[in-house]
N, C-alpha and C positions, 0 to 999 in steps of 0.2 A: 495435557496435550504434549505429545512428543515433539521436540524441536528437531527438524530435519534440515540439513544443509545440502543443497544440490548445486552442482556447477553445470548441469546440463543445459540450462537456459540463460546463462550469464551473458552470452552474446546478444540476447534480445532484451537485456535489462533496460528499463525505462528511465529516462531522466525525470527530474522534478517537473520540468515544463511539459513533458509528454504526459505524465500522469495527471497533472492539473487539467490538461485539455481533455483527457479521457473522462475524468470524474466530474468535469465542469465545476471545479473549485479553483481558487487562486493558489499560487505557489506559497503565499503567506499562510493560507490555511494548512497546507501540507507541513510547513515549518512549525506551525503551532501544534499540530497533531503530534509531530515528532517530539517536541518539547514536553508535551503533556503525556507522552507515552501512549497515544491513541493512533489510529490510522494503521495502514498496512505495514508489515515488517519491511525493513530496508537494509541495504548494504552500504557501508561507509568505507571509502578508500581515502583516508585523510579527510579532506574537506569535501570530497566528491560523494554525492548520495545517489544511489540507484535503487530502483524497485524491480523485483523479479515479477514477471506476469503471474506466476502461480501464487505468489503472496498477495497480489492485488485481487485475484479471483477469490482467494480464501477470505480476504477482508470483506469483499462485497457480499459473499454468501453468508458470512457470519452476521452481517448487519441487515439482512432481509427482514422485513416486518410483515407479518400476516395481519391484514386489517381486521379480520374476524377475531383474532386472538388479542390484538392490541386494544380493542374497544372495551 
């Protein structure tokens, strides 16, 4: 998979709290995912972490499970 950096939607980057609310998980879960190398890609500015909406959408799409296939 090609890694592509984009600055087109940086202004709409989500905070950890924003994403936790969207995904209905805790901020601790997001931190654990980052530590474990799971979860959506993120941008780090020193200690500040932000998530680009396009990376969140990719993460969700890559984790879709088809019940017919999963069984």
